[in-house]
N, C-alpha and C positions, 0 to 999 in steps of 0.2 A: 271908674269908668264902666259906662253901660255895655251890654252886649251888641246894642246898634252901633255903638261906636267902634267896636272891635272889628265887626264885620265889613264896616266902611273904609277903614284905613287900608286894608290889603287891596280892596278893588279900586281906590283911587290911585295906588301906586303900582297897579298891573301885577299884583301878586296873588290873585285869586284864580283858581282854575276853572275848566269849562263849567262846571255845575255851581259854581258860585263859592266854592269852599276855599277858605284861605289856605294857602300853601307857603312853605318855608323855602325862601331862595336863599342859597349859600352865598356868602360874602365873597366878591370878587377881589382877589389879592393881587393886584396888578404889580406892586412892587416885587413881589416873591417870584413872580413869573419873569420880571425883567431882570432879576439878580440871577435867576437860573440860566437866563439867555446868556448873559455875560460871562458866566463861568463856564458853559460849554463851549463858548466861542475862544475863551482863552485856551480851554484844555485842547481844542481842536488846532489852535495854532501851537501849542507846545508839541503835541504829537507829530504834526506835520514838520516842525523844526528838525525833531530828532530823527525821523525816518528819510528827510531828504538832506541831512547834514552828511556830506561825504567824508568827514573825518571819522564818522563811526565805523565805517568800512564794514557795512553789513555782509558783504560776500565774505570777508576774512571770518567774521563771527560765525557764519554758517559753515565755513570751512573746519574751524577747530572746535565746535561745539560738541561733536561726538568722536574726537580723537581718543586713542587709547589712553594717553597720559592724563587728559582732562577727565575722563570717565573713572579712571583708577583715583585720582584725586577726590572725586565725587563721592566713589564709594567709600574711602577712608573717611570723609566728613561725615557721611550718614552712619557708618559703624561707630566712629569716635562719639558722636551725638546720642546714640543709643545706650552705648555702656555707660557714659557719664551719667545719663539721665536715671538709668536703672540703679548704679551704685550711689548716685546722689540722693535719690529719694529712699532708698534703703537705709542708709546712714541718717538721712533726715527725719525718718519715721522714728529711728531709735532716740535721736536728739530730741524730737517732739514729745515722745513718750517720758523720756527723762525729766524735760522740763514741766510737764505735768505731774510728775512723781511727788509724793509726799516728802520724800528723802530730801533734805536741803542740799546735801552735797552734790546729788546728781542735778538737782536744778541749777545750782551754781555752775556746774562744770558745763551744762549745756548752755546756759546762758552766756558764759565766758567764751564757748566756741563759737556762738553764732555771732557775738560782739567782735571777735577778732577778725574772723574769715569774711565778715561784710565790711570791715574797716580797711583792709589791704586791697588794693586795686588787683584784678586778676593777672595783668601783666607783671607785675611786681612778684606775685605769688609763683608765676611760671618761671621767671628769671631766678628767683630763689631756689627754686627745685632743680632747675638745670643746672646751678652752680652748687648743689649740694655736697659736691665732692670737695669743695673748699673748706667745709666745716667737718664733713666726716668722710676722709680718704677711702676707708674700708668700712664694710658692714658683713659681720660673721665671716672675716677673712677674705671676702670678695671686694675688689675694687668697685666703688660706687659707680664710676663712669662706665664700667662693664655691667653692672647691675641694673642701672636707670638709663634706659635709651630715651630718645625724643618722645617716641610715642607713650612710653610708661610714665615719663614726666608729666606729658600733656594729660593723660588719664588721671594721675594724682591730682595735679594742680586743679583741673576743672571739677573733679569730683568733690574735692573738700570745699571748693567755693560754692557749687550748686547745693551741697549739703546744707550749708548754712540758710540758704533761702528756702530750700525746700521743708526744713523743719519748721519755720515760721507759717509756710503755707499749710501744713499738715496740722499744726497746733491750732491755727485760726479755723480750720474746717471742722476740728473736734469740739473746739468751743463753740461753734456755731449751732450745735444740736441741743435743743432744748432740755434742760436737766430734768424737767419733769417727766419726760419720755424714758430716760433712763431709769427714774425712780419706779414708773410703772412697770418698766421690764423686771425690775428687782422685785416688786410685788407679785408678779407673776411666777416668781420662782426661776427665771431664766438664768443659766450659767453666766459667768463673767464672759466667756469666749462667745457664747450665742449673742449676748446682749451687744457685743462689739460687731459681731459679724451680721446681725439682722436688723439692728437699731441704729447703732452708732455709724457704722461705716457708710452705709447706703445714703445716709442724710448728710454726713459730712462730705461726701463725694461731690455734691451738689456746689458746696463752696471750695472744694479743692480743685476740680476739673479746670474751670476758667483760668486760675493764676498758673496751674500746672501746665496747661497748654501754652500760655505767654511764655514760661520758663522754657519749654521744649523749644519753640521758635527762637527765644533768646539764645539758647545754647547752640543751636544750630547756626546761627549767625557768629556767635562767639567763638565757635571752634576756629574761625579764620585768624584769631590771633595767635594759634599755636604755629603759624608760618614764621615767626620771629625766632623759634627754635628749630628751624628746618624740618617740621613734620610735613610731609608731602601730601597736604590736604588740597583741597580745591583750589584755593588762592595760591598756595605755593606752587601748585602744578601750572597754573596760568602765568605765575611770575616767572618761572624757569624758560616758559616760551618766550615771553616778551623780553626777557633779558637778551635772548639769543637774536630775535628778530625786530626788536625795537617797535613793535606794533603794541604800544601799551593800551591804547583805549580799546580797540577791538577785543582784546585779550581780557580786559577788566569786564567788558560787556559779556563774555562768555560766561565769566563767574556770575556776573548779575543775573543772567538769564536762567542759569541753574539755580542759584539760591531762590529766586521768584518763583519757579515752578514748583521746587520741593515745599516751599513755605506755604504756597496756594493749596497744595495737596494736604498738609498738616492742618491748615485753617479748615478745610472742609470736614476732615476727621474729628476736629475739636469741636466743631458745630453740632455734628450728630452726636457725640459722645456726651455733650451738654445737653441736649434734648433727651437723651436716654435717661439720664440721672434726673432730670427735672420733671419726669411724668409724675403726676399726681400733686406737683406743686405749682404748675403754671395756671395763670389766671384765665379765665375764659372771656374771650373777648365778646 
């Protein structure tokens, strides 16, 4: 095709500028705009129906949102989440190191732990620990029911469960580091500790932070399951109220609002943490 043809086609279709130079006109995607309008309309209808539905009793939600019992339950939920995540990742890191070890016994034990605790549902694990006194009535001369209260049982059960997943997250992050960089660090004479601290860990964190953030959010929501063993967390606190007042829906909305607020804050923190560890690896737009 000649250059004369190239300059005449845009002019015929009205795509040339004032100076006669051809310009690119973006394709109009009417289908996408129509779909977006439909989605926004449906979203507006859903939000309106929730806000105007009197069954939600938003005045009751506002009244109970900052009561002492609810705030104490929220504090226990946050505290339990922090403790479980710290202990779970500490144990998970040890399991990941054992899984990457050259010792076949350590690898086998680590693999067996991850397999076992990922296979048993968390509710079953909690109930087993809660009834551990049926198997071991006394430990070191102390009655098991006196030694393991509901909160202790919740910490043990959730920590052992989270450690199995944290082990795979940490192991995957370590394996994501290019082996050549570790060999280059060895060639430079860096000690094993410096190699892990300066080379392996910063790069592994790029792969560890996103799933770890998801685990943190999942653990926060998962702590609600401890209400079945009478741990006075956020969900159990609102349950105590609606068992007395029979205002089930508004009290559940109180828990929903607090879970949403806390998870939103954690999501923002995760976003900035991911950006921090992604420095130097992001593609330039």
